[in-house]
LUMRODREN-887532 format. One record per atom (N, C-alpha, C): z, x, y. Coordinates in Angstrom, 3 decimals, always signed. Example, Ala and Ser with C-alpha at 12.3 -4.5 7.8 and 13.67 -1.06 7.14 Angstrom:
BEGIN
+----------+----------+----------+
:        Z :        X :        Y :
+----------+----------+----------+
:   +7.800 :  +13.190 :   -5.690 :
:   +7.800 :  +12.300 :   -4.500 :
:   +7.800 :  +13.200 :   -3.300 :
:   +7.080 :  +12.850 :   -2.250 :
:   +7.140 :  +13.670 :   -1.060 :
:   +7.870 :  +12.900 :   +0.030 :
+----------+----------+----------+
This chain:
BEGIN
+----------+----------+----------+
:        Z :        X :        Y :
+----------+----------+----------+
:  -19.674 :   -6.006 :   +0.694 :
:  -19.213 :   -5.242 :   -0.130 :
:  -17.978 :   -5.128 :   -1.294 :
:  -18.007 :   -4.020 :   -1.549 :
:  -17.686 :   -3.872 :   -2.933 :
:  -16.090 :   -2.679 :   -2.744 :
:  -15.167 :   -3.367 :   -3.759 :
:  -13.871 :   -2.348 :   -3.685 :
:  -13.952 :   -1.883 :   -4.791 :
:  -13.562 :   -0.332 :   -5.448 :
:  -12.928 :   -0.460 :   -6.502 :
:  -11.744 :   -0.166 :   -6.859 :
:  -11.152 :   -0.959 :   -7.557 :
:   -9.722 :   -0.536 :   -7.721 :
:   -9.390 :   -0.626 :   -9.256 :
:   -7.792 :   -0.563 :   -9.212 :
:   -7.639 :   -0.345 :  -10.351 :
:   -7.119 :   -1.844 :  -10.970 :
:   -7.322 :   -2.381 :  -12.108 :
:   -7.120 :   -3.990 :  -12.611 :
:   -5.773 :   -4.325 :  -12.424 :
:   -5.644 :   -5.468 :  -12.334 :
:   -4.838 :   -6.339 :  -12.095 :
:   -4.372 :   -7.450 :  -13.336 :
:   -3.356 :   -7.773 :  -14.041 :
:   -3.081 :   -8.726 :  -14.843 :
:   -4.267 :  -10.137 :  -14.656 :
:   -3.907 :  -10.650 :  -13.396 :
:   -4.842 :  -11.745 :  -13.404 :
:   -6.429 :  -11.159 :  -13.231 :
:   -6.846 :   -9.997 :  -13.196 :
:   -8.041 :   -9.730 :  -13.092 :
:   -8.452 :   -9.683 :  -14.612 :
:   -7.801 :  -10.141 :  -15.701 :
:   -8.126 :  -10.375 :  -16.953 :
:   -9.006 :  -11.654 :  -17.214 :
:   -8.997 :  -12.480 :  -16.932 :
:  -10.268 :  -13.901 :  -17.188 :
:  -11.642 :  -13.430 :  -16.628 :
:  -11.716 :  -12.501 :  -15.398 :
:  -12.863 :  -12.299 :  -14.744 :
:  -13.586 :  -10.981 :  -15.407 :
:  -12.796 :  -10.230 :  -15.856 :
:  -13.277 :   -8.947 :  -17.007 :
:  -13.731 :   -9.655 :  -18.147 :
:  -13.267 :  -10.494 :  -18.853 :
:  -13.961 :  -11.155 :  -20.058 :
:  -14.757 :  -11.879 :  -19.787 :
:  -14.798 :  -12.506 :  -19.033 :
:  -16.323 :  -13.248 :  -18.002 :
:  -17.309 :  -12.224 :  -18.479 :
:  -17.484 :  -10.830 :  -17.145 :
:  -17.771 :   -9.975 :  -17.306 :
:  -18.386 :   -9.533 :  -18.321 :
:  -17.301 :   -9.119 :  -19.275 :
:  -18.011 :   -8.321 :  -20.378 :
:  -19.079 :   -9.328 :  -21.262 :
:  -18.839 :  -10.523 :  -21.727 :
:  -19.597 :  -11.660 :  -22.084 :
:  -21.085 :  -11.364 :  -21.106 :
:  -21.426 :  -11.857 :  -20.260 :
:  -22.468 :  -11.920 :  -19.505 :
:  -23.206 :  -10.129 :  -19.568 :
:  -22.512 :   -9.302 :  -19.744 :
:  -23.620 :   -8.138 :  -19.887 :
:  -23.654 :   -8.073 :  -21.163 :
:  -23.001 :   -8.494 :  -22.052 :
:  -23.411 :   -8.131 :  -23.372 :
:  -24.392 :   -9.331 :  -23.788 :
:  -24.624 :  -10.319 :  -23.411 :
:  -25.694 :  -11.056 :  -23.618 :
:  -27.074 :  -10.563 :  -22.628 :
:  -27.066 :  -10.013 :  -21.742 :
:  -27.581 :   -9.678 :  -21.185 :
:  -28.492 :   -8.300 :  -21.471 :
:  -27.427 :   -7.659 :  -22.030 :
:  -27.820 :   -6.081 :  -22.117 :
:  -28.430 :   -6.018 :  -23.507 :
:  -28.003 :   -6.653 :  -24.608 :
:  -28.412 :   -6.634 :  -25.994 :
:  -28.862 :   -7.484 :  -27.247 :
:  -29.608 :   -8.592 :  -26.447 :
:  -30.811 :   -9.502 :  -27.305 :
:  -31.554 :   -8.532 :  -27.801 :
:  -31.727 :   -8.684 :  -29.270 :
:  -32.637 :   -8.058 :  -29.604 :
:  -32.179 :   -6.602 :  -30.525 :
:  -31.154 :   -6.387 :  -30.131 :
:  -29.729 :   -4.957 :  -30.573 :
:  -29.114 :   -5.619 :  -31.327 :
:  -28.208 :   -7.359 :  -30.649 :
:  -27.733 :   -7.469 :  -31.595 :
:  -27.733 :   -8.869 :  -32.034 :
:  -27.202 :   -9.423 :  -33.069 :
:  -28.176 :  -10.614 :  -34.004 :
:  -27.551 :  -11.951 :  -32.680 :
:  -28.565 :  -12.939 :  -32.375 :
:  -28.411 :  -13.979 :  -30.958 :
:  -27.119 :  -14.464 :  -31.751 :
:  -26.704 :  -14.968 :  -32.511 :
:  -25.765 :  -15.821 :  -33.280 :
:  -24.436 :  -14.773 :  -32.890 :
:  -24.247 :  -13.866 :  -32.933 :
:  -23.040 :  -12.834 :  -32.566 :
:  -22.911 :  -12.881 :  -30.688 :
:  -24.302 :  -12.957 :  -30.056 :
:  -23.768 :  -12.771 :  -28.464 :
:  -23.628 :  -14.498 :  -28.333 :
:  -24.203 :  -15.190 :  -29.052 :
:  -24.035 :  -16.987 :  -28.961 :
:  -22.282 :  -17.110 :  -28.602 :
:  -21.720 :  -16.067 :  -29.850 :
:  -20.616 :  -16.707 :  -30.018 :
:  -19.254 :  -15.726 :  -29.096 :
:  -19.814 :  -14.766 :  -28.247 :
:  -18.841 :  -13.962 :  -27.813 :
:  -17.688 :  -15.144 :  -26.796 :
:  -16.499 :  -14.786 :  -26.628 :
:  -15.825 :  -15.558 :  -26.145 :
:  -14.695 :  -14.884 :  -24.775 :
:  -15.331 :  -15.678 :  -23.706 :
:  -14.642 :  -14.652 :  -22.659 :
:  -13.323 :  -14.525 :  -22.647 :
:  -12.722 :  -15.840 :  -23.315 :
:  -11.166 :  -16.258 :  -23.435 :
:  -10.768 :  -14.882 :  -24.461 :
:  -11.295 :  -14.805 :  -25.878 :
:  -10.828 :  -13.555 :  -26.767 :
:  -11.350 :  -12.568 :  -25.392 :
:  -12.299 :  -12.136 :  -24.836 :
:  -12.089 :  -10.922 :  -24.173 :
:  -10.865 :  -10.672 :  -23.346 :
:  -10.707 :  -12.053 :  -22.471 :
:   -9.346 :  -11.461 :  -21.338 :
:   -8.386 :  -11.450 :  -22.472 :
:   -8.197 :  -11.620 :  -23.395 :
:   -6.850 :  -11.098 :  -23.833 :
:   -6.661 :   -9.410 :  -24.540 :
:   -8.263 :   -9.590 :  -24.805 :
:   -8.382 :   -8.244 :  -25.212 :
:   -7.965 :   -7.493 :  -23.534 :
:   -8.310 :   -7.621 :  -22.429 :
:   -8.340 :   -7.107 :  -21.159 :
:   -7.254 :   -6.954 :  -20.987 :
:   -6.761 :   -8.244 :  -21.017 :
:   -4.780 :   -8.245 :  -20.825 :
:   -3.989 :   -7.260 :  -21.278 :
:   -4.026 :   -7.169 :  -22.465 :
:   -3.362 :   -6.025 :  -23.189 :
:   -3.944 :   -4.772 :  -22.902 :
:   -4.942 :   -4.264 :  -23.003 :
:   -4.676 :   -3.000 :  -21.985 :
:   -4.190 :   -3.072 :  -21.041 :
:   -4.651 :   -3.968 :  -19.761 :
:   -4.026 :   -3.467 :  -18.689 :
:   -2.719 :   -3.344 :  -18.505 :
:   -2.307 :   -4.608 :  -19.346 :
:   -0.561 :   -4.314 :  -19.327 :
:   -0.089 :   -2.934 :  -20.142 :
:   -0.753 :   -2.091 :  -20.994 :
:   -0.430 :   -0.881 :  -21.421 :
:   -0.738 :   +0.105 :  -20.769 :
:   -1.186 :   -0.282 :  -19.819 :
:   -1.082 :   +0.983 :  -18.884 :
:   -2.837 :   +1.895 :  -18.703 :
:   -3.582 :   +1.059 :  -19.258 :
:   -4.843 :   +1.619 :  -19.644 :
:   -5.832 :   +2.077 :  -18.264 :
:   -6.752 :   +3.108 :  -18.317 :
:   -7.331 :   +2.994 :  -17.051 :
:   -8.296 :   +2.021 :  -17.188 :
:   -8.155 :   +0.957 :  -16.445 :
:   -9.264 :   -0.552 :  -16.476 :
:   -9.703 :   -0.304 :  -14.674 :
:  -10.861 :   -0.258 :  -14.583 :
:  -11.121 :   -0.676 :  -12.906 :
:  -11.741 :   -1.941 :  -12.838 :
:  -11.613 :   -2.024 :  -11.641 :
:  -12.591 :   -3.161 :  -11.550 :
:  -13.587 :   -3.237 :  -10.055 :
:  -14.755 :   -3.196 :  -10.042 :
:  -15.639 :   -3.925 :   -8.709 :
:  -15.417 :   -5.086 :   -8.293 :
:  -14.970 :   -5.412 :   -7.230 :
:  -15.024 :   -6.982 :   -6.691 :
:  -15.756 :   -6.794 :   -5.120 :
:  -16.150 :   -8.053 :   -5.436 :
:  -17.318 :   -8.545 :   -4.005 :
:  -16.160 :   -8.785 :   -3.201 :
:  -16.124 :   -8.654 :   -2.089 :
:  -15.059 :   -9.550 :   -1.162 :
:  -16.216 :  -10.632 :   -0.189 :
:  -17.611 :  -10.105 :   -0.354 :
:  -17.970 :  -11.447 :   +0.195 :
:  -18.012 :  -12.809 :   -0.409 :
:  -17.598 :  -13.687 :   +0.574 :
:  -17.378 :  -15.233 :   +0.023 :
:  -16.423 :  -15.403 :   -0.849 :
:  -14.888 :  -14.469 :   -0.667 :
:  -13.485 :  -14.400 :   -1.543 :
:  -13.808 :  -13.162 :   -2.438 :
:  -12.972 :  -12.472 :   -3.277 :
:  -13.237 :  -11.780 :   -3.995 :
:  -13.580 :  -11.952 :   -5.476 :
:  -14.217 :  -11.621 :   -5.996 :
:  -14.873 :  -11.812 :   -7.357 :
:  -15.572 :  -10.485 :   -7.999 :
:  -14.644 :  -10.595 :   -9.473 :
:  -14.989 :   -9.137 :  -10.048 :
:  -16.434 :   -9.544 :  -10.441 :
:  -17.075 :   -8.058 :  -10.414 :
:  -18.594 :   -8.034 :  -10.568 :
:  -19.220 :   -7.238 :  -11.660 :
:  -17.858 :   -6.213 :  -11.976 :
:  -18.556 :   -4.925 :  -12.742 :
:  -16.427 :   -4.626 :  -13.052 :
:  -16.724 :   -3.975 :  -14.670 :
:  -15.718 :   -3.120 :  -14.766 :
:  -16.331 :   -2.029 :  -15.313 :
:  -14.673 :   -1.118 :  -15.427 :
:  -14.695 :   +0.115 :  -16.821 :
:  -13.493 :   +0.223 :  -17.231 :
:  -13.369 :   +0.387 :  -18.631 :
:  -12.274 :   +0.973 :  -19.180 :
:  -12.172 :   +2.692 :  -19.973 :
:  -11.149 :   +3.144 :  -19.852 :
:  -11.157 :   +4.622 :  -20.244 :
:   -9.832 :   +4.906 :  -21.245 :
:   -9.898 :   +6.043 :  -21.537 :
:   -8.476 :   +6.404 :  -21.637 :
:   -8.706 :   +7.567 :  -22.764 :
:   -7.683 :   +8.094 :  -23.665 :
:   -7.861 :   +9.097 :  -24.773 :
:   -9.623 :   +9.302 :  -25.560 :
:   -9.552 :  +10.219 :  -26.085 :
:  -11.203 :   +9.671 :  -26.588 :
:  -10.990 :   +9.756 :  -28.451 :
:  -11.961 :   +9.030 :  -28.390 :
:  -11.952 :   +7.715 :  -29.981 :
:  -12.454 :   +9.022 :  -31.049 :
:  -12.919 :  +10.177 :  -29.996 :
:  -13.824 :  +10.902 :  -31.037 :
:  -13.661 :  +12.480 :  -30.714 :
:  -13.057 :  +12.907 :  -31.382 :
:  -12.924 :  +14.397 :  -31.095 :
:  -13.791 :  +15.218 :  -30.719 :
:  -13.371 :  +16.250 :  -30.289 :
:  -14.304 :  +17.590 :  -29.596 :
:  -15.204 :  +17.117 :  -28.839 :
:  -15.593 :  +15.911 :  -28.559 :
:  -16.336 :  +15.592 :  -26.978 :
:  -15.824 :  +15.510 :  -25.729 :
:  -14.398 :  +15.955 :  -25.385 :
:  -13.859 :  +15.934 :  -23.994 :
:  -12.390 :  +15.251 :  -24.296 :
:  -11.815 :  +15.081 :  -22.932 :
:  -10.318 :  +15.195 :  -23.131 :
:  -10.086 :  +13.451 :  -22.785 :
:  -11.260 :  +12.604 :  -22.441 :
:  -11.018 :  +11.431 :  -22.058 :
:  -12.416 :  +11.002 :  -22.348 :
:  -12.457 :   +9.630 :  -22.724 :
:  -13.603 :   +9.106 :  -22.911 :
:  -13.642 :   +7.700 :  -22.035 :
:  -14.898 :   +7.407 :  -20.613 :
:  -14.987 :   +6.078 :  -20.950 :
:  -15.621 :   +5.468 :  -21.711 :
:  -14.914 :   +4.370 :  -22.231 :
:  -15.134 :   +3.285 :  -22.982 :
:  -16.113 :   +2.003 :  -22.854 :
:  -15.609 :   +1.749 :  -21.546 :
:  -17.148 :   +0.146 :  -21.211 :
:  -17.265 :   +0.576 :  -19.714 :
:  -18.623 :   +0.283 :  -19.730 :
:  -18.462 :   -0.223 :  -18.205 :
:  -19.823 :   -0.824 :  -18.103 :
:  -19.434 :   -1.953 :  -17.661 :
:  -20.196 :   -3.559 :  -17.712 :
:  -20.184 :   -4.234 :  -15.888 :
:  -21.280 :   -4.146 :  -15.443 :
:  -21.989 :   -4.769 :  -14.482 :
:  -22.541 :   -5.772 :  -14.399 :
:  -22.677 :   -7.108 :  -14.003 :
:  -23.137 :   -8.193 :  -13.618 :
:  -24.821 :   -8.277 :  -13.530 :
:  -25.506 :   -8.967 :  -13.719 :
:  -27.044 :   -8.397 :  -13.484 :
:  -27.143 :   -8.619 :  -11.623 :
:  -26.806 :   -9.425 :  -11.498 :
:  -26.871 :   -9.469 :   -9.406 :
:  -26.369 :   -8.498 :   -8.928 :
:  -25.607 :   -7.668 :   -9.552 :
:  -24.914 :   -6.504 :   -8.858 :
:  -25.311 :   -4.818 :   -9.330 :
:  -26.127 :   -5.144 :  -10.344 :
:  -26.619 :   -3.430 :  -10.879 :
:  -27.943 :   -3.249 :   -9.696 :
:  -28.036 :   -2.100 :   -9.878 :
:  -28.825 :   -0.813 :   -8.899 :
:  -28.379 :   -1.268 :   -7.801 :
:  -27.075 :   -1.229 :   -7.463 :
:  -26.885 :   -1.496 :   -6.046 :
:  -25.262 :   -0.276 :   -5.506 :
:  -25.386 :   +0.623 :   -6.638 :
:  -24.077 :   +1.564 :   -6.700 :
:  -22.829 :   +1.333 :   -7.397 :
:  -22.533 :   -0.084 :   -8.145 :
:  -21.436 :   -0.309 :   -8.267 :
:  -20.963 :   +0.421 :   -9.572 :
:  -21.842 :   +0.393 :  -10.469 :
:  -21.621 :   +1.195 :  -11.402 :
:  -21.252 :   +2.634 :  -11.219 :
:  -21.893 :   +3.582 :  -10.534 :
:  -21.800 :   +5.072 :   -9.990 :
:  -20.410 :   +4.895 :   -9.414 :
:  -20.314 :   +3.964 :   -8.536 :
:  -18.703 :   +3.900 :   -7.586 :
:  -17.380 :   +4.043 :   -9.124 :
:  -17.839 :   +2.989 :   -9.746 :
:  -16.447 :   +2.876 :  -10.982 :
:  -16.719 :   +4.229 :  -11.748 :
:  -17.897 :   +4.108 :  -12.370 :
:  -17.669 :   +6.123 :  -12.976 :
:  -16.943 :   +7.278 :  -12.323 :
:  -16.733 :   +6.745 :  -11.169 :
:  -16.729 :   +8.109 :  -10.147 :
:  -15.156 :   +7.695 :  -10.116 :
:  -14.644 :   +6.765 :   -9.784 :
:  -13.204 :   +6.150 :   -9.485 :
:  -12.643 :   +5.987 :  -10.986 :
:  -13.277 :   +5.934 :  -12.114 :
:  -12.252 :   +6.447 :  -13.974 :
:  -11.741 :   +7.829 :  -13.484 :
:  -13.366 :   +8.206 :  -13.391 :
:  -13.147 :  +10.202 :  -13.468 :
:  -11.786 :  +10.639 :  -12.942 :
:  -12.035 :   +9.988 :  -11.204 :
:  -10.731 :  +10.542 :  -10.478 :
:   -9.459 :  +10.382 :  -11.045 :
:   -9.472 :   +8.855 :  -11.737 :
:   -7.891 :   +8.649 :  -12.438 :
:   -7.903 :   +9.585 :  -13.349 :
:   -9.011 :  +10.116 :  -14.308 :
:   -8.552 :  +10.914 :  -15.634 :
:   -8.370 :  +12.059 :  -15.090 :
:   -8.899 :  +13.086 :  -13.988 :
:   -8.756 :  +13.870 :  -13.534 :
:   -7.096 :  +13.988 :  -12.980 :
:   -6.580 :  +12.894 :  -12.261 :
:   -5.294 :  +12.789 :  -11.818 :
:   -4.146 :  +13.020 :  -13.255 :
:   -5.110 :  +12.983 :  -14.579 :
:   -3.984 :  +12.635 :  -15.416 :
:   -4.034 :  +14.329 :  -15.790 :
:   -5.188 :  +14.774 :  -15.516 :
:   -5.298 :  +16.021 :  -16.249 :
:   -6.416 :  +16.478 :  -17.018 :
:   -6.991 :  +15.243 :  -17.040 :
:   -8.468 :  +15.434 :  -18.185 :
:   -9.568 :  +16.016 :  -17.274 :
:  -10.207 :  +17.001 :  -18.420 :
:  -11.030 :  +17.917 :  -17.573 :
:  -12.281 :  +18.137 :  -18.164 :
:  -12.625 :  +17.064 :  -19.092 :
:  -13.809 :  +17.001 :  -18.960 :
:  -13.676 :  +15.338 :  -19.675 :
:  -15.075 :  +14.686 :  -19.621 :
:  -15.030 :  +13.375 :  -20.514 :
:  -16.288 :  +12.467 :  -21.059 :
:  -16.495 :  +11.402 :  -21.624 :
:  -17.967 :  +11.344 :  -22.301 :
:  -17.618 :  +10.008 :  -22.312 :
:  -18.822 :   +9.341 :  -22.995 :
:  -19.044 :   +8.043 :  -22.554 :
:  -20.415 :   +8.041 :  -23.919 :
:  -19.729 :   +6.699 :  -24.765 :
:  -20.973 :   +6.614 :  -26.025 :
:  -22.043 :   +5.545 :  -25.447 :
:  -23.266 :   +5.847 :  -25.994 :
:  -23.906 :   +4.868 :  -25.103 :
:  -25.039 :   +4.060 :  -26.430 :
:  -25.394 :   +3.186 :  -26.771 :
:  -26.017 :   +2.527 :  -27.706 :
:  -27.576 :   +3.413 :  -27.128 :
:  -28.234 :   +3.934 :  -28.641 :
:  -29.521 :   +4.342 :  -28.035 :
:  -30.562 :   +3.795 :  -27.054 :
:  -30.399 :   +2.435 :  -27.579 :
:  -31.422 :   +1.389 :  -27.540 :
:  -31.084 :   +0.756 :  -26.466 :
:  -29.849 :   +0.755 :  -25.638 :
:  -29.128 :   +0.113 :  -24.053 :
:  -30.275 :   +0.399 :  -23.668 :
:  -30.787 :   -0.195 :  -22.774 :
:  -32.092 :   -0.297 :  -21.579 :
:  -31.368 :   +0.667 :  -20.607 :
:  -29.763 :   +0.359 :  -20.415 :
:  -29.567 :   +1.125 :  -19.138 :
:  -29.016 :   +2.766 :  -19.549 :
:  -29.033 :   +3.351 :  -20.619 :
:  -28.567 :   +4.564 :  -20.723 :
:  -29.173 :   +5.741 :  -20.010 :
:  -30.018 :   +5.212 :  -19.307 :
:  -30.729 :   +6.529 :  -18.444 :
:  -29.542 :   +7.042 :  -17.130 :
:  -29.029 :   +5.659 :  -16.727 :
:  -28.126 :   +5.575 :  -15.630 :
:  -26.905 :   +6.867 :  -16.198 :
:  -26.573 :   +6.968 :  -17.420 :
:  -25.604 :   +7.861 :  -17.307 :
:  -26.246 :   +9.756 :  -17.342 :
:  -27.574 :   +9.882 :  -17.556 :
:  -27.966 :  +11.407 :  -17.423 :
:  -28.288 :  +11.420 :  -15.618 :
:  -28.619 :   +9.930 :  -15.309 :
:  -28.764 :  +10.217 :  -14.091 :
:  -27.736 :  +10.709 :  -12.871 :
:  -26.413 :  +10.462 :  -13.688 :
:  -25.177 :  +10.706 :  -13.088 :
:  -24.564 :  +12.363 :  -13.311 :
:  -25.800 :  +13.129 :  -14.222 :
:  -25.185 :  +14.250 :  -14.659 :
:  -24.628 :  +14.291 :  -16.390 :
:  -24.899 :  +13.066 :  -16.727 :
:  -24.209 :  +13.436 :  -17.960 :
:  -25.147 :  +14.276 :  -18.810 :
:  -24.675 :  +14.747 :  -20.045 :
:  -25.292 :  +15.766 :  -20.849 :
:  -25.281 :  +15.147 :  -22.212 :
:  -26.428 :  +15.053 :  -22.995 :
:  -26.437 :  +14.320 :  -23.869 :
:  -25.562 :  +15.238 :  -24.913 :
:  -23.955 :  +14.690 :  -25.723 :
:  -23.270 :  +16.087 :  -26.351 :
:  -23.092 :  +15.563 :  -27.864 :
:  -23.483 :  +14.041 :  -28.563 :
:  -23.708 :  +14.151 :  -30.002 :
:  -24.656 :  +12.785 :  -30.060 :
:  -24.433 :  +12.548 :  -31.419 :
:  -25.701 :  +11.454 :  -31.529 :
:  -24.256 :  +10.694 :  -33.020 :
:  -24.619 :   +9.382 :  -33.036 :
:  -23.819 :   +9.070 :  -33.890 :
:  -24.373 :   +7.564 :  -34.437 :
:  -23.515 :   +6.757 :  -34.971 :
:  -23.178 :   +5.265 :  -35.492 :
:  -22.197 :   +4.700 :  -35.026 :
:  -22.470 :   +3.514 :  -34.373 :
:  -21.365 :   +2.433 :  -34.428 :
:  -21.644 :   +1.030 :  -35.230 :
:  -21.009 :   +0.576 :  -35.804 :
:  -20.869 :   -0.732 :  -36.652 :
:  -20.435 :   -1.838 :  -35.640 :
:  -21.352 :   -3.013 :  -35.220 :
:  -20.612 :   -4.402 :  -34.431 :
:  -21.907 :   -5.598 :  -35.079 :
:  -20.935 :   -6.288 :  -35.153 :
:  -21.328 :   -7.665 :  -35.539 :
:  -22.175 :   -7.260 :  -36.894 :
:  -21.674 :   -6.037 :  -37.979 :
:  -22.345 :   -6.196 :  -39.146 :
:  -23.572 :   -5.602 :  -39.123 :
:  -23.885 :   -4.832 :  -38.080 :
:  -24.981 :   -4.186 :  -37.546 :
:  -24.604 :   -2.944 :  -37.480 :
:  -25.423 :   -1.703 :  -38.178 :
:  -25.303 :   -0.609 :  -37.994 :
:  -26.551 :   +0.170 :  -36.771 :
:  -25.981 :   +0.810 :  -35.756 :
:  -26.586 :   +1.515 :  -34.594 :
:  -26.272 :   +2.622 :  -34.110 :
:  -27.768 :   +3.438 :  -33.836 :
:  -27.800 :   +4.310 :  -33.422 :
:  -27.118 :   +4.348 :  -31.527 :
:  -26.070 :   +5.433 :  -31.440 :
:  -25.918 :   +5.857 :  -30.467 :
:  -25.428 :   +7.169 :  -29.938 :
:  -25.920 :   +7.634 :  -28.609 :
:  -25.911 :   +8.855 :  -28.127 :
:  -24.345 :   +9.019 :  -26.817 :
:  -24.093 :  +10.049 :  -27.034 :
:  -22.726 :  +10.756 :  -26.567 :
:  -23.244 :  +11.226 :  -25.046 :
:  -22.867 :  +10.701 :  -23.882 :
:  -23.234 :  +12.008 :  -22.709 :
:  -21.435 :  +12.131 :  -22.179 :
:  -21.847 :  +13.583 :  -22.169 :
:  -20.660 :  +14.131 :  -21.550 :
:  -20.857 :  +14.679 :  -20.041 :
:  -19.255 :  +15.236 :  -19.561 :
:  -19.200 :  +15.789 :  -17.779 :
:  -18.023 :  +16.822 :  -18.079 :
:  -18.891 :  +18.229 :  -18.084 :
:  -17.803 :  +18.798 :  -17.825 :
:  -18.072 :  +20.354 :  -17.580 :
:  -17.304 :  +20.368 :  -15.992 :
:  -16.259 :  +19.721 :  -16.170 :
:  -16.394 :  +18.155 :  -15.055 :
:  -14.957 :  +17.182 :  -15.350 :
:  -15.246 :  +16.098 :  -15.098 :
:  -15.331 :  +16.138 :  -13.798 :
:  -15.673 :  +16.747 :  -12.549 :
:  -15.863 :  +17.065 :  -11.152 :
:  -17.159 :  +16.705 :  -10.578 :
:  -18.126 :  +17.293 :  -11.997 :
:  -19.464 :  +16.920 :  -11.980 :
:  -19.811 :  +15.163 :  -11.892 :
:  -19.350 :  +14.837 :  -12.376 :
:  -19.142 :  +13.137 :  -12.611 :
:  -18.659 :  +12.751 :  -11.226 :
:  -17.657 :  +12.749 :  -11.061 :
:  -16.617 :  +12.688 :   -9.670 :
:  -17.732 :  +13.075 :   -8.819 :
:  -18.184 :  +14.320 :   -8.380 :
:  -19.533 :  +14.263 :   -7.335 :
:  -21.079 :  +14.009 :   -7.383 :
:  -21.363 :  +13.306 :   -8.548 :
:  -22.789 :  +13.010 :   -8.729 :
:  -23.260 :  +11.860 :   -7.526 :
:  -24.448 :  +12.060 :   -7.551 :
:  -24.726 :  +10.908 :   -7.014 :
:  -25.984 :  +10.704 :   -7.767 :
:  -26.393 :   +9.305 :   -8.348 :
:  -27.810 :   +8.838 :   -9.304 :
:  -28.986 :   +9.533 :   -8.172 :
:  -29.545 :   +9.429 :   -9.303 :
:  -30.941 :   +9.667 :   -8.733 :
:  -32.113 :   +8.626 :   -9.314 :
:  -32.826 :   +8.785 :   -8.595 :
:  -33.618 :   +7.202 :   -9.226 :
:  -33.087 :   +5.458 :   -8.637 :
+----------+----------+----------+
């Protein structure tokens, strides 16, 4: 059983570990291997601890079987790119063993609900164009809204923004396929 809830400061270590595991799983061949090998769960945990402490929208998916365990998370906040929406889902990461079980959908919907409560009418997410999971956002009703580039580990990577307007489209979405 999965419970989606707001992250607490004590979740930061587990969130950092999920971030590193998800990147190492999703980005081989996209990001340099040495960069992926050097990712630090401890450094990531410090970043997420600060985000949680600042009041950012950080949601976690916790497995209840065998004791609580963080298996995924999202972060959301003000848009980093103007003109695409009132808010941005900045990250969505799920451990491999928990993919294709509705965890990502539940966290996206929970984040959208939190953002709607803050007065946001639309939101978007940037996804690396070569991310093998980018289909997920289309299945949740996200519409391609922009293309751009981002720089990670000294590599310039193409990305696509998916948008939901109104935000209720994401809250009501059921992933297809």
